C-alpha positions as semicolon CSV with decimal commas, in nm:
position;residue;x (nm);y (nm);z (nm)
1;M;3,333;0,253;1,604
2;P;3,051;0,429;1,409
3;L;2,772;0,180;1,572
4;Y;2,537;0,426;1,719
5;R;2,230;0,182;1,806
6;D;2,143;-0,192;1,789
7;F;1,801;-0,275;1,743
8;S;1,775;-0,598;1,667
9;D;1,561;-0,841;1,759
10;D;1,477;-1,243;1,742
11;Q;1,338;-1,131;1,385
12;A;1,617;-0,912;1,207
13;T;1,963;-0,762;1,238
14;I;1,894;-0,357;1,245
15;L;2,206;-0,191;1,287
16;L;2,205;0,221;1,310
17;W;2,530;0,409;1,215
18;K;2,631;0,760;1,283
19;Y;2,892;0,902;1,062
20;D;3,213;1,019;1,205
21;E;3,448;1,301;1,089
22;E;3,762;1,050;1,125
23;E;3,572;0,761;0,970
24;E;3,734;0,620;0,642
25;L;3,451;0,547;0,363
26;N;3,648;0,444;0,075
27;P;3,440;0,383;-0,237
28;E;3,686;0,179;-0,433
29;F;3,675;-0,102;-0,123
30;L;3,272;-0,035;-0,010
31;L;3,114;0,001;-0,332
32;E;3,011;-0,263;-0,617
33;K;3,126;-0,213;-0,937
34;E;2,785;-0,296;-1,041
35;N;2,723;0,082;-0,892
36;M;2,988;0,291;-0,951
37;D;2,778;0,448;-1,257
38;R;2,484;0,496;-1,061
39;V;2,682;0,734;-0,812
40;K;2,923;0,903;-1,015
41;D;2,681;1,233;-1,000
42;Y;2,591;1,198;-0,620
43;H;2,615;1,450;-0,376
44;P;2,897;1,399;-0,142
45;T;2,662;1,402;0,135
46;K;2,451;1,108;-0,012
47;L;2,735;0,941;-0,133
48;K;2,885;0,921;0,240
49;E;2,510;0,778;0,325
50;L;2,527;0,489;0,097
51;L;2,904;0,391;0,166
52;L;2,796;0,381;0,560
53;V;2,530;0,132;0,441
54;R;2,797;-0,057;0,272
55;K;3,038;-0,047;0,599
56;I;2,734;-0,200;0,785
57;L;2,667;-0,480;0,536
58;K;3,057;-0,534;0,563
59;S;3,069;-0,588;0,931
60;V;2,785;-0,852;0,922
61;L;2,797;-1,015;0,603
62;P;3,132;-0,908;0,412
63;D;3,113;-1,112;0,111
64;H;2,742;-0,994;0,004
65;K;2,658;-0,690;-0,206
66;I;2,383;-0,432;-0,224
67;L;2,238;-0,453;-0,578
68;Y;1,925;-0,286;-0,717
69;N;1,615;-0,359;-0,922
70;E;1,549;-0,032;-1,043
71;R;1,524;0,198;-0,726
72;I;1,467;-0,105;-0,492
73;P;1,798;-0,235;-0,318
74;Y;1,824;-0,622;-0,276
75;L;2,118;-0,862;-0,155
76;S;2,331;-1,047;-0,359
77;P;2,351;-1,356;-0,303
78;N;1,989;-1,309;-0,223
79;D;1,942;-1,541;0,088
80;F;1,789;-1,223;0,334
81;E;1,549;-0,949;0,281
82;I;1,697;-0,598;0,350
83;S;1,594;-0,246;0,382
84;V;1,799;0,059;0,382
85;T;1,737;0,406;0,541
86;H;1,946;0,746;0,600
87;S;1,947;1,051;0,708
88;F;2,264;1,220;0,723
89;P;2,484;1,169;0,975
90;F;2,275;0,853;1,022
91;A;2,228;0,543;0,835
92;A;2,067;0,220;0,916
93;L;2,025;-0,132;0,765
94;A;1,806;-0,425;0,849
95;I;1,876;-0,769;0,729
96;S;1,595;-1,027;0,765
97;R;1,466;-1,382;0,664
98;N;1,145;-1,228;0,609
99;K;1,010;-0,894;0,455
100;V;1,140;-0,569;0,684
101;G;1,121;-0,215;0,646
102;I;1,287;0,052;0,826
103;D;1,301;0,427;0,815
104;I;1,476;0,714;0,978
105;E;1,342;1,072;0,996
106;P;1,413;1,423;1,180
107;F;1,110;1,598;1,349
108;N;1,046;1,907;1,125
109;P;0,729;2,143;1,190
110;K;0,763;2,169;0,811
111;I;0,582;1,830;0,796
112;K;0,261;2,013;0,901
113;R;0,242;2,144;0,554
114;I;0,209;1,839;0,373
115;Q;0,015;1,581;0,616
116;H;-0,277;1,641;0,345
117;K;-0,063;1,413;0,121
118;F;-0,055;1,085;0,337
119;L;-0,260;1,154;0,671
120;Q;-0,620;0,977;0,683
121;E;-0,893;1,116;0,848
122;E;-0,895;0,841;1,120
123;E;-0,520;0,895;1,163
124;S;-0,604;1,273;1,254
125;G;-0,819;1,157;1,547
126;F;-0,581;1,024;1,764
127;I;-0,300;1,264;1,733
128;E;-0,213;1,459;2,029
129;K;-0,241;1,851;1,926
130;D;0,037;1,970;2,161
131;K;0,247;1,674;2,022
132;E;0,129;1,726;1,631
133;V;0,475;1,733;1,490
134;A;0,563;1,397;1,649
135;Y;0,268;1,214;1,591
136;L;0,296;1,308;1,212
137;T;0,650;1,251;1,153
138;V;0,584;0,911;1,312
139;I;0,293;0,823;1,099
140;W;0,506;0,925;0,799
141;S;0,822;0,733;0,884
142;L;0,556;0,421;0,969
143;K;0,414;0,452;0,576
144;E;0,739;0,482;0,452
145;S;0,904;0,159;0,631
146;L;0,551;-0,014;0,501
147;Y;0,618;0,110;0,156
148;K;0,939;-0,088;0,161
149;I;0,783;-0,400;0,249
150;H;0,460;-0,362;0,014
151;H;0,541;-0,097;-0,241
152;S;0,338;-0,007;-0,584
153;N;0,382;0,267;-0,792
154;Y;0,008;0,284;-0,818
155;W;-0,058;0,306;-0,454
156;S;-0,068;0,625;-0,229
157;L;0,071;0,659;0,113
158;K;-0,235;0,823;0,223
159;K;-0,552;0,611;0,066
160;H;-0,343;0,251;0,069
161;Y;-0,115;0,287;0,377
162;E;-0,280;0,303;0,759
163;V;-0,163;0,311;1,080
164;K;-0,402;0,234;1,366
165;P;-0,418;0,451;1,685
166;F;-0,068;0,450;1,907
167;R;0,035;0,679;2,187
168;L;0,408;0,819;2,166
169;D;0,467;0,715;2,525
170;F;0,397;0,342;2,406
171;P;0,539;0,322;2,023
172;F;0,561;-0,068;2,031
173;N;0,344;-0,336;1,868
174;I;0,193;-0,060;1,638
175;Q;-0,041;-0,210;1,416
176;C;-0,017;-0,066;1,054
177;R;-0,178;-0,170;0,703
178;V;-0,153;-0,214;0,311
179;H;-0,474;-0,220;0,147
180;D;-0,671;-0,198;-0,170
181;E;-0,952;-0,388;-0,323
182;K;-0,759;-0,691;-0,360
183;V;-0,508;-0,693;-0,052
184;S;-0,547;-0,615;0,322
185;D;-0,201;-0,690;0,495
186;L;-0,156;-0,649;0,853
187;Y;0,174;-0,526;1,035
188;K;0,308;-0,480;1,334
189;A;0,586;-0,164;1,416
190;R;0,772;-0,025;1,674
191;V;0,943;0,314;1,695
192;E;1,240;0,438;1,861
193;F;1,352;0,783;1,930
194;F;1,701;0,948;1,951
195;E;1,858;1,298;1,939
196;N;1,602;1,477;1,700
197;Y;1,501;1,148;1,504
198;C;1,251;0,902;1,459
199;F;1,318;0,549;1,358
200;T;1,036;0,296;1,237
201;I;1,110;-0,069;1,211
202;V;0,785;-0,318;1,049
203;D;0,826;-0,660;1,012
C-alpha cells in the first residue's frame, strides 16, 4: 500500500502516496481516455507521477476522472474541487468542497539562486539566516499552493502573492494573501515536513 501520509482535515481529503517499485501502475486502467494523447511523450517518471495521482483518486472516488482545462486539472463529475502535486517518488491529491491548493517541494540549496524571482522584501525580513533554504522553500511552496487556488497568467509570485511572517517550529495557521489593484484575498495555510520535503496546504 503506497499511502505515505494522510493530511486530511475537516475541510478536505488530502492523501500523499509514495511510489513503490512493486506497485502496478497500469495506464490502460488508471488513465482517462481523454488524456491518452496528452501523455504520449511524457518522460517515464512524469507518467508515474500522473498515474500515482489517478491511483489516489480511484481509492477515494473510483467513478471520477481528472481532466484538464488547458493545464489546470479539474474533477469530472465536477462536484468537488481538487489540487494535485508531485515530486517523484511522491504524489498527492486534495479533494474538497472548497478551493484548495497543495504543493510538495524538496529542500535544495539551489533555491537561493532564484529567490529574487519570488521573495518580497518584507518576507526576507523574517527568515532566520541559518535556516534560509528551509524558509525559502516553504515560501515558494506556499505561493505555488496559492497559485493553484487563485491563478492568473498575468500575476507574479513575487508581486501578487504574499506570505505573512511565520516560524518553522510552528508552521500552522500561516496567513498568505493574493492581491492586485482589484483583489485582496486572505488564506490560511499549514506546512508539513517529512524526509527532505515540505508539503504545503492552503484552503
